[in-house]
Structures are given as structure tokens and as C-alpha cells.
C-alpha positions in Angstrom: 0.1 -0.2 -0.4 1.1 3.6 -0.9 2.1 6.1 2.1 -0.2 8.4 2.5 0.6 11.8 0.5 0.1 14.8 3.2 -2.4 16.5 0.7 -4.5 13.4 0.8 -4.5 13.2 4.2 -5.9 16.0 4.6 -8.5 15.4 2.1 -9.1 12.6 4.3 -9.8 14.3 7.2 -11.6 17.3 6.1 -13.8 14.5 4.8 -14.1 12.7 8.5 -14.9 16.1 10.1 -17.7 16.2 8.2 -21.3 15.3 9.5 -22.6 12.0 8.8 -26.2 14.6 7.5 -23.9 16.2 4.8 -23.0 12.4 2.8 -25.7 11.5 0.2 -26.8 8.2 0.6 -29.3 8.4 -2.2 -27.6 6.2 -4.5 -27.2 2.8 -2.2 -30.1 1.6 -2.0 -30.4 0.3 1.7 -30.2 -3.6 2.7 -33.5 -5.1 3.9 -31.9 -8.6 4.6 -28.8 -10.5 4.1 -28.2 -12.1 0.9 -28.6 -16.2 1.6 -25.0 -16.3 0.3 -23.4 -13.7 2.5 -20.9 -14.6 4.7 -20.2 -13.4 7.6 -17.0 -11.7 9.0 -15.0 -13.4 5.2 -12.6 -10.3 5.1 -12.1 -10.1 9.2 -8.8 -11.1 9.5 -8.0 -11.6 13.5 -4.4 -10.7 14.6 -2.7 -14.1 14.6 -0.4 -16.1 17.4 1.8 -18.3 16.8 1.8 -21.3 20.2 2.4 -24.2 20.9 -0.3 -26.4 22.2 0.1 -30.3 22.8 -2.9 -32.2 21.8 -3.1 -36.0 22.3 -1.6 -38.1 19.5 -5.9 -39.8 17.7 -7.2 -36.1 18.0 -3.7 -34.8 15.9 -4.8 -37.7 13.7 -7.7 -37.6 13.0 -7.3 -33.4 12.8 -4.6 -34.4 9.7 -6.5 -37.3 8.2 -8.8 -34.6 6.1 -5.8 -32.6 4.7 -4.0 -29.1 4.9 -5.5 -27.1 6.8 -5.8 -28.8 10.3 -4.3 -25.3 12.3 -6.7 -23.1 10.6 -9.5 -26.3 11.7 -8.2 -26.6 14.9 -8.4 -22.8 14.8 -12.5 -22.6 13.5 -13.7 -24.8 16.1 -12.4 -23.2 19.1 -14.1 -20.4 17.5 -17.6 -21.4 17.0 -17.0 -22.8 20.6 -16.0 -18.9 21.8 -18.8 -17.4 20.5 -21.1 -20.4 21.6 -19.9 -19.4 25.7 -20.2 -16.0 24.5 -24.2 -16.7 23.9 -25.2 -18.4 27.2 
């Protein structure tokens, strides 16, 4: 990504200072419901942190048996559990 120029930075600050009432939204359709194929959080990329974890060998074998990306799946399973715990 290119660094911001002073001119561009000043323009962005000027725009950010404008009140919401001055934003023209007439060419943007209102979203009344999400499409059925919408993916929530698709572009959300939380910061990753490297950790060491000890897993039972049968659990690790099961994870690796479904192919590459087992660490991503572990993260996904833990995120699902975290989300369920927050909801309850």
C-alpha cells in the first residue's frame, strides 16, 4: 500500500470531520435483509499469534486426516466454541 501524501491525509481528515447528515446515500440501496449466500466476517482477519499446544496423538491424527489446513480447522472449532459460550 502506498503511504499517504500530506494532501491526501488532509483531504481524509476534512471528510472525516463532516457530519453524517452531509453524506449523500441516494445511490446506495438500503439492505433490508442479507442475501442467502452472504458470508459474515469474510474479510475479517484477526491478528494471529503463534503458540505451542499439546494434543492427544489420536486427536492430531484425526485433524490431519482431513487434509491440509488442520491448524485453521482447530482455530475454527475453538472460535465456534468461544462464540457459543459468549451467546449463553
